[in-house]
C-alpha positions as CSV (number, residue, x, y, z in Angstrom):
1,M,-49.8,-10.8,-3.7
2,A,-48.8,-13.5,-6.1
3,S,-48.9,-11.1,-9.1
4,I,-46.6,-8.6,-7.1
5,S,-44.1,-11.4,-6.5
6,L,-44.1,-12.4,-10.1
7,L,-43.6,-8.8,-11.2
8,F,-40.6,-8.5,-8.8
9,L,-39.1,-11.7,-10.1
10,F,-39.5,-10.5,-13.7
11,I,-37.9,-7.1,-13.0
12,S,-35.0,-8.8,-11.2
13,F,-34.5,-11.2,-14.1
14,Q,-34.5,-8.4,-16.6
15,L,-31.9,-6.4,-14.5
16,L,-29.6,-9.4,-14.2
17,F,-30.0,-10.1,-17.9
18,A,-29.1,-6.5,-18.7
19,I,-26.0,-6.7,-16.5
20,S,-24.9,-9.9,-18.0
21,Q,-25.2,-8.5,-21.5
22,A,-23.2,-5.4,-20.6
23,I,-19.7,-5.6,-22.1
24,V,-16.7,-3.4,-22.5
25,P,-16.4,-2.1,-26.0
26,A,-13.5,-3.7,-27.9
27,S,-12.0,-0.3,-28.4
28,D,-11.7,0.2,-24.7
29,T,-10.0,-3.2,-23.9
30,F,-6.3,-3.5,-23.5
31,T,-3.3,-5.7,-22.8
32,Y,-0.1,-4.1,-21.5
33,V,3.1,-6.2,-21.4
34,N,5.8,-5.6,-18.8
35,E,8.7,-5.1,-21.2
36,G,11.0,-2.5,-22.7
37,D,13.2,0.2,-21.3
38,F,12.9,1.6,-17.7
39,G,11.9,5.2,-17.0
40,D,14.5,7.9,-16.4
41,Y,13.0,9.8,-13.6
42,I,13.5,9.6,-9.8
43,V,10.8,7.5,-8.1
44,E,10.3,6.4,-4.5
45,Y,12.5,3.5,-3.1
46,D,14.9,4.2,-6.0
47,A,12.9,1.8,-8.0
48,N,13.1,0.8,-11.7
49,Y,9.8,1.4,-13.5
50,R,7.9,1.2,-16.7
51,A,5.0,3.6,-17.2
52,L,1.8,2.4,-18.7
53,P,-0.7,4.4,-20.8
54,P,-3.5,4.8,-18.1
55,F,-2.8,8.4,-16.8
56,N,-4.6,11.3,-15.2
57,N,-2.2,14.1,-14.1
58,P,-0.5,13.6,-11.7
59,F,-1.3,9.8,-11.5
60,Q,0.0,7.1,-13.8
61,L,-0.2,3.3,-13.7
62,C,3.3,1.6,-13.7
63,F,5.1,-1.6,-13.3
64,Y,8.0,-1.1,-10.8
65,N,10.6,-3.2,-9.0
66,T,13.1,-2.8,-6.2
67,T,14.3,-6.4,-6.5
68,P,15.4,-7.7,-9.9
69,N,12.6,-9.3,-11.9
70,Q,10.0,-8.9,-9.1
71,F,7.5,-6.3,-10.2
72,T,4.5,-4.6,-8.6
73,L,1.6,-3.0,-10.5
74,A,1.2,0.4,-8.8
75,L,-0.2,3.9,-9.2
76,R,2.5,6.6,-9.2
77,M,1.9,10.2,-8.1
78,G,4.0,13.1,-9.4
79,T,4.9,14.6,-12.7
80,V,8.0,14.8,-14.9
81,R,7.6,18.6,-15.1
82,S,8.0,19.2,-11.4
83,E,11.4,17.4,-11.4
84,S,10.5,16.1,-7.9
85,L,10.4,12.6,-6.5
86,M,7.4,10.5,-7.7
87,R,5.8,8.3,-5.1
88,W,3.8,5.1,-5.1
89,V,0.3,5.6,-3.6
90,W,-1.5,2.3,-4.5
91,E,-0.4,-1.3,-5.2
92,A,-2.2,-4.2,-6.7
93,N,0.0,-7.2,-5.8
94,R,2.2,-6.5,-2.8
95,G,3.9,-9.7,-1.8
96,K,2.9,-11.5,-5.1
97,P,5.4,-10.0,-7.6
98,V,5.3,-10.7,-11.3
99,R,8.2,-11.0,-13.7
100,E,9.3,-9.6,-17.1
101,N,6.6,-10.1,-19.7
102,A,3.8,-10.2,-17.2
103,T,0.5,-8.7,-18.6
104,L,-2.3,-6.4,-17.4
105,T,-5.5,-7.2,-19.3
106,F,-8.9,-5.5,-19.4
107,S,-11.3,-7.8,-21.3
108,T,-14.7,-7.3,-22.7
109,D,-16.2,-9.3,-19.7
110,G,-15.1,-6.3,-17.5
111,N,-12.4,-8.1,-15.5
112,L,-9.0,-6.5,-14.9
113,V,-6.3,-9.2,-14.6
114,L,-2.6,-9.1,-13.7
115,A,-1.0,-12.3,-14.9
116,D,2.6,-13.5,-14.7
117,A,4.5,-14.5,-17.9
118,D,3.5,-18.1,-17.3
119,G,-0.2,-17.3,-17.1
120,R,-0.4,-17.4,-13.3
121,I,-3.0,-14.9,-12.0
122,A,-1.3,-12.6,-9.5
123,W,-4.2,-10.2,-9.0
124,Q,-7.6,-9.5,-10.4
125,T,-10.7,-7.4,-9.7
126,N,-13.2,-10.3,-10.0
127,T,-15.6,-8.1,-11.9
128,A,-16.4,-10.4,-14.9
129,G,-20.1,-10.3,-15.8
130,K,-20.9,-7.6,-13.3
131,G,-21.9,-4.9,-15.8
132,V,-18.5,-3.2,-16.2
133,V,-18.3,-1.1,-19.4
134,G,-15.2,1.1,-18.7
135,F,-11.9,1.7,-16.9
136,Q,-10.7,5.1,-15.6
137,V,-8.0,6.7,-13.5
138,L,-9.8,9.6,-11.8
139,P,-8.2,13.0,-11.0
140,N,-8.1,12.1,-7.3
141,G,-6.1,8.9,-7.9
142,N,-9.0,6.5,-7.6
143,M,-8.8,3.8,-10.2
144,V,-12.3,2.6,-11.1
145,L,-14.2,0.1,-13.2
146,H,-17.7,1.5,-13.8
147,D,-21.0,0.4,-15.3
148,G,-23.1,2.2,-18.0
149,K,-24.5,4.6,-15.5
150,G,-21.2,5.6,-14.1
151,N,-21.6,3.7,-10.9
152,F,-18.4,2.1,-9.5
153,V,-18.4,-1.7,-9.7
154,W,-14.8,-1.7,-8.4
155,Q,-12.5,1.0,-7.1
156,S,-8.9,1.1,-5.8
157,F,-10.0,3.3,-2.9
158,D,-11.6,0.1,-1.5
159,S,-8.2,-1.7,-1.3
160,P,-5.5,0.6,0.1
161,T,-2.1,-0.7,1.0
162,D,0.0,1.6,3.2
163,T,-1.4,4.9,1.8
164,L,-4.8,6.7,2.1
165,L,-5.3,9.3,-0.6
166,V,-7.8,12.2,-0.1
167,G,-11.1,10.6,-0.7
168,G,-9.9,7.2,0.3
169,H,-11.4,5.4,3.2
170,L,-11.3,2.5,5.7
171,R,-14.6,0.7,6.3
172,A,-16.1,-1.9,8.5
173,G,-16.9,-5.1,6.6
174,G,-14.2,-4.3,4.0
175,P,-10.5,-3.2,4.0
176,S,-10.2,-1.7,7.4
177,R,-6.5,-1.2,7.8
178,L,-3.2,0.1,6.3
179,V,-0.2,-2.2,6.5
180,S,3.4,-0.8,6.3
181,R,5.9,-1.9,3.7
182,S,8.7,-4.2,5.1
183,S,11.6,-2.1,3.8
184,E,12.6,0.0,0.8
185,S,14.0,-3.0,-1.0
186,S,11.4,-5.6,0.1
187,N,7.8,-5.0,-1.0
188,V,6.0,-7.4,1.4
189,D,3.8,-6.6,4.4
190,G,5.8,-5.0,7.2
191,A,5.5,-5.0,10.9
192,Y,3.0,-2.2,11.4
193,S,-0.7,-1.8,10.8
194,L,-3.2,1.1,11.3
195,V,-6.6,-0.5,12.0
196,M,-10.1,0.9,12.1
197,E,-11.8,-0.7,15.1
198,P,-15.3,-0.2,16.4
199,K,-14.3,2.6,18.8
200,G,-11.5,4.3,17.0
201,L,-8.1,3.8,15.3
202,A,-5.3,1.7,16.6
203,L,-1.6,1.2,15.6
204,Y,0.0,-2.3,16.1
205,Y,3.5,-3.7,15.9
206,K,3.7,-7.3,14.8
207,S,6.7,-8.9,16.5
208,P,8.1,-12.2,15.3
209,H,8.3,-13.2,19.0
210,S,4.7,-12.5,19.9
211,V,1.5,-14.4,18.9
212,R,-0.5,-11.2,19.0
213,P,0.3,-7.7,17.6
214,M,1.4,-5.2,20.2
215,L,-0.7,-2.0,20.6
216,Y,1.4,1.2,20.6
217,W,-1.2,3.9,19.9
218,T,-5.0,4.6,19.8
219,S,-7.0,7.6,18.7
220,T,-8.6,8.2,22.1
221,E,-6.9,11.6,22.3
222,W,-8.5,12.7,19.0
223,F,-12.0,11.5,19.5
224,T,-14.1,9.4,21.9
225,I,-16.9,7.2,20.7
226,D,-19.5,6.5,23.3
227,K,-22.5,5.4,21.2
228,G,-22.4,3.1,18.2
229,S,-19.4,1.9,16.2
230,L,-17.3,3.2,13.4
231,T,-18.5,2.1,10.0
232,N,-16.3,4.4,7.7
233,L,-13.4,6.7,8.1
234,T,-12.7,9.0,5.1
235,L,-9.8,11.4,4.5
236,T,-11.0,14.7,3.1
237,S,-9.6,18.1,2.1
238,E,-11.6,21.1,3.2
239,A,-11.1,24.9,2.8
240,E,-11.4,26.8,6.0
241,T,-13.1,29.7,4.2
242,D,-14.5,30.4,0.8
243,E,-11.3,32.4,0.0
244,G,-9.3,29.3,0.7
245,F,-6.5,30.8,2.8
246,L,-6.2,27.5,4.8
247,Y,-6.9,23.9,3.7
248,Y,-7.4,21.2,6.3
249,L,-6.9,17.5,5.9
250,T,-9.7,16.0,7.9
251,F,-10.9,12.6,9.1
252,Q,-14.6,12.3,8.6
253,Y,-16.0,9.4,10.6
254,F,-19.3,7.7,10.2
255,M,-21.1,5.7,12.8
256,T,-23.8,3.0,13.2
257,N,-25.6,5.8,15.0
258,P,-25.7,8.6,12.4
259,S,-26.2,11.3,15.0
260,S,-22.7,10.6,16.2
261,N,-21.1,11.2,12.8
262,S,-18.3,13.9,13.1
263,N,-14.9,14.9,11.9
264,R,-11.4,15.8,13.2
265,N,-9.0,18.2,11.5
266,M,-5.6,16.6,11.3
267,A,-3.3,18.9,9.4
268,Y,-3.4,22.0,7.3
269,S,-1.6,23.9,4.5
270,R,-1.8,27.4,3.0
271,Y,-2.5,26.0,-0.5
272,N,-5.0,23.5,-1.9
273,N,-4.1,20.1,-0.5
274,T,-6.5,17.9,-2.4
275,L,-3.5,16.0,-3.7
276,S,-2.4,14.6,-0.3
277,Y,-2.2,11.3,1.4
278,L,-1.7,9.6,4.8
279,R,1.2,7.1,4.8
280,L,2.0,4.4,7.4
281,G,5.7,4.3,7.1
282,I,8.2,1.5,7.2
283,D,9.2,2.8,10.7
284,G,5.6,2.7,12.0
285,N,5.1,6.5,11.9
286,L,2.1,8.2,10.3
287,R,2.7,11.2,8.1
288,F,0.6,13.5,6.0
289,L,2.2,14.5,2.7
290,T,0.8,17.0,0.2
291,Y,1.7,17.6,-3.4
292,N,1.7,21.0,-4.9
293,P,1.8,20.8,-8.7
294,N,2.4,24.5,-9.1
295,V,5.9,24.3,-7.4
296,Q,9.0,23.6,-9.5
297,G,11.6,21.3,-7.8
298,V,10.4,20.3,-4.3
299,S,6.7,19.7,-4.9
300,W,6.2,17.5,-1.8
301,E,5.8,18.7,1.8
302,V,5.4,16.7,5.0
303,I,2.7,18.8,6.7
304,Y,2.2,16.6,9.8
305,T,4.1,13.7,11.5
306,F,2.2,11.8,14.2
307,F,5.3,10.7,16.2
308,D,7.5,13.7,16.6
309,R,8.8,15.8,19.5
310,R,6.7,18.7,18.2
311,S,3.5,16.6,18.0
312,M,1.1,14.9,20.5
313,E,3.3,11.8,20.6
314,G,7.1,11.7,20.8
315,E,9.2,9.3,18.7
316,C,10.0,7.2,21.9
317,Q,6.5,5.7,21.4
318,L,7.7,4.1,18.1
319,P,8.5,0.4,18.8
320,E,11.7,0.4,16.7
321,R,12.9,4.0,17.3
322,C,16.0,2.5,19.1
323,G,16.3,-0.5,16.8
324,K,16.6,-3.9,18.5
325,F,17.0,-2.4,22.0
326,G,17.5,0.9,23.7
327,L,16.4,3.5,26.2
328,C,14.7,6.6,24.7
329,E,14.2,10.1,26.1
330,N,12.9,13.2,24.3
331,S,12.7,11.3,21.0
332,Q,16.4,10.4,21.2
333,C,18.0,7.0,22.0
334,V,20.2,7.8,25.0
335,A,21.4,4.5,26.4
336,C,21.9,0.8,26.0
337,P,20.7,-1.1,29.1
338,T,22.9,-3.9,30.3
339,P,23.0,-6.0,33.5
340,N,26.0,-3.8,34.6
341,G,24.3,-0.5,33.9
342,L,23.6,1.9,31.0
343,N,26.1,2.1,28.2
344,G,26.1,4.6,25.3
345,W,23.5,3.6,22.7
346,S,24.4,2.5,19.2
347,Q,22.6,0.4,16.5
348,D,24.5,-2.6,17.9
349,C,22.6,-2.4,21.2
350,E,20.6,-5.6,21.9
351,S,19.5,-7.6,25.0
352,K,21.3,-10.8,25.9
353,K,19.5,-13.8,24.4
354,V,18.2,-16.3,27.0
355,T,18.5,-19.8,25.5
356,S,17.4,-21.8,28.5
357,C,14.2,-21.7,30.5
358,K,15.6,-23.8,33.4
359,S,15.3,-22.2,36.8
360,G,18.7,-20.8,37.9
361,E,20.0,-20.3,34.3
362,F,18.6,-16.8,33.9
363,G,17.8,-13.8,36.0
364,Y,16.6,-10.2,35.7
365,Y,18.2,-6.8,35.9
366,K,16.1,-3.8,37.0
367,L,15.6,-0.4,35.4
368,D,13.9,2.3,37.4
369,G,11.5,4.9,35.9
370,V,11.3,3.0,32.6
371,D,8.2,1.9,30.5
372,H,7.6,-0.2,27.4
373,F,5.9,1.2,24.3
374,M,2.9,-1.0,24.9
375,I,2.1,0.3,28.4
376,K,0.7,3.8,27.6
377,Y,-2.4,2.4,25.7
378,T,-3.0,-0.9,27.6
379,R,-4.1,-1.7,31.1
380,G,-1.9,-4.7,31.8
381,D,-2.8,-7.4,34.2
382,G,-3.7,-6.8,37.8
383,P,-3.8,-5.8,40.5
384,T,-1.2,-8.4,41.1
385,K,2.0,-8.8,43.1
386,Q,5.4,-8.2,41.6
387,G,6.5,-11.7,42.4
388,D,3.5,-13.2,40.5
389,C,4.3,-11.0,37.6
390,E,7.9,-12.2,37.6
391,A,6.8,-15.8,38.0
392,K,4.6,-15.5,34.9
393,C,7.5,-14.2,32.8
394,S,9.8,-16.9,34.2
395,K,7.4,-19.7,33.2
396,D,7.1,-18.3,29.6
397,C,10.2,-19.1,27.6
398,K,9.2,-16.4,25.0
399,C,9.0,-13.7,27.7
400,M,11.9,-11.3,27.4
401,G,11.1,-9.2,30.4
402,Y,8.3,-7.8,32.5
403,F,7.2,-4.3,33.5
404,Y,5.5,-3.5,36.8
405,H,3.9,-0.3,38.2
406,T,4.2,-0.5,42.0
407,D,1.6,2.3,42.6
408,R,-1.2,0.4,40.7
409,S,0.1,-3.2,41.0
410,R,-0.1,-3.7,37.3
411,C,1.9,-6.1,35.3
412,W,2.9,-6.3,31.6
413,I,4.7,-9.2,30.0
414,A,6.9,-8.3,27.0
415,Y,7.7,-10.7,24.2
416,D,9.8,-8.1,22.5
417,L,11.7,-5.2,24.1
418,K,12.8,-2.8,21.3
419,T,12.4,0.8,22.5
420,L,12.0,1.5,26.2
421,T,11.1,5.0,27.4
422,R,12.5,6.9,30.4
423,V,9.6,8.3,32.4
424,G,9.5,10.6,35.5
425,N,7.7,8.1,37.7
426,S,10.0,6.0,39.8
427,T,7.1,3.5,40.5
428,N,7.4,2.3,36.9
429,L,9.9,-0.6,36.9
430,A,11.4,-2.7,34.1
431,F,12.9,-6.2,34.7
432,I,14.9,-7.5,31.7
433,K,15.5,-11.2,31.4
434,T,19.2,-12.1,30.9
435,P,21.2,-15.4,31.0
436,K,23.2,-16.3,34.1
437,K,26.8,-17.3,33.5
438,K,29.3,-18.7,35.9
439,G,31.1,-15.7,37.5
440,Y,28.6,-13.2,36.0
441,F,27.7,-10.4,38.5
442,F,24.2,-9.0,38.5
443,W,25.4,-6.7,41.2
444,Q,28.8,-5.9,42.7
445,S,30.1,-3.6,45.4
446,F,32.8,-2.4,43.0
447,N,30.0,-0.5,41.3
448,S,29.4,1.6,44.4
449,P,32.7,2.7,46.0
450,D,32.7,5.2,48.9
451,Y,36.0,6.8,49.7
452,T,38.3,3.8,49.0
453,L,39.2,2.4,45.5
454,S,40.5,-1.2,45.6
455,V,42.6,-2.8,42.9
456,G,40.3,-3.8,40.1
457,Q,37.7,-1.3,41.1
458,Y,36.8,1.6,38.8
459,L,35.0,5.0,38.6
460,R,32.5,5.8,35.9
461,V,31.7,9.2,34.4
462,E,28.1,9.6,35.2
463,S,25.4,11.7,33.5
464,P,23.4,14.2,35.7
465,S,20.3,11.9,35.4
466,R,20.4,9.5,38.3
467,T,17.1,7.7,37.9
468,M,17.7,5.9,34.6
469,G,19.1,2.7,36.0
470,Q,21.9,1.2,38.1
471,S,24.6,3.0,36.2
472,R,24.8,5.9,33.8
473,S,26.0,6.6,30.3
474,S,28.6,9.3,29.8
475,E,27.5,12.9,29.2
476,F,30.6,13.3,27.2
477,G,29.9,10.9,24.4
478,D,28.3,7.7,23.2
479,K,31.0,5.5,24.8
480,Q,31.0,4.9,28.5
481,R,34.2,6.0,30.2
482,A,35.8,4.7,33.3
483,W,39.0,4.9,35.3
484,T,40.3,1.6,36.7
485,M,42.8,0.8,39.4
């Protein structure tokens, strides 16, 4: 037994020694400096960019910026020949920009390092002394550092940002999420995340007003996991037949219980879609895009959008579909709720800010047949009484309103309102917190005349839909119209 242990230790020592002695040939090392003229071609986010030598058609490593002197090291997808927009499909240093004269260095020790002009390390692969002998950009867009046997010591597919290329994956115990970009001009983490959880995928909205991200979608309608947990989710491209008439983009999911491994077809095209990706957009939507290098001009095609009136989920389920505040129906923003009723919606629509938590200085106005985006995929609290639900919101200064289902006695507390959805069920109620002001009417008889119109009273043009709230927006335009005595 002792001799076997000594043999094992000897082999392990030899292996570690061999790895430590492996170095990158000097001819394969490089240092690229972020300097010189910008490229001339159209790229995503209307960015300025400098292309670097690492290239494997249609992928190329670049420095790019959307804010002066704040650069991101990224992988670009697209070719000059196609004369189509080139897109960013992987980023090294989101939220940690570098400046002019920053350097990307691949040293003999096998480490790949992005350093700012002052020497500050913005990003690195942490692969020094781990047996790396080479660097490659593969035909599928995976950027890898490999050992002498071709095994990947590091790969960009293990660290996606907002984009999952075909062959890319999310995995338990490693990067398990995509995070949206903040805006086209600001390259920091945005409000949305797609997370691989033990029982499926989930989409979250991170509100500045809420401690916890707010769930707005889960993959339960795609697949149900009864036994085991997800360990890996990989995006693949598969031909339907040997002739290749249809190509499917498929999620392959792997479980702790291998017998439960399976797949789900998500989108298809009539041409080879190996050059495709899934993107979590700035707006929180998920889209599959595919690139056809054989097409001149418009080489990109959006082949599936998750939140769309023609898909399984409409756009009303997107938290910011109606901006800061609005009522959504059939994927359209149709009204701006106010204490006095529903006005025509515009980007300026927002709820009244409650600045005091003192009792008597705020109240609620009610909307019938209305849900919040978080309700569809969460259970809420309960069963509970509506009065208890309101009391919970009233005691919480951060609560902006509450939602209550009278048929199930369930309660949801909302720390952000954003997009509300009109639903057909009148038992679904919304109560929006609003400040009380002296002389401010939460209800007035002038809003419901019978056959007499008094001085100061008015009539409103109402839409045919009479279950949206206390008053109605005009069917003749965005602005509410009224006749006043």
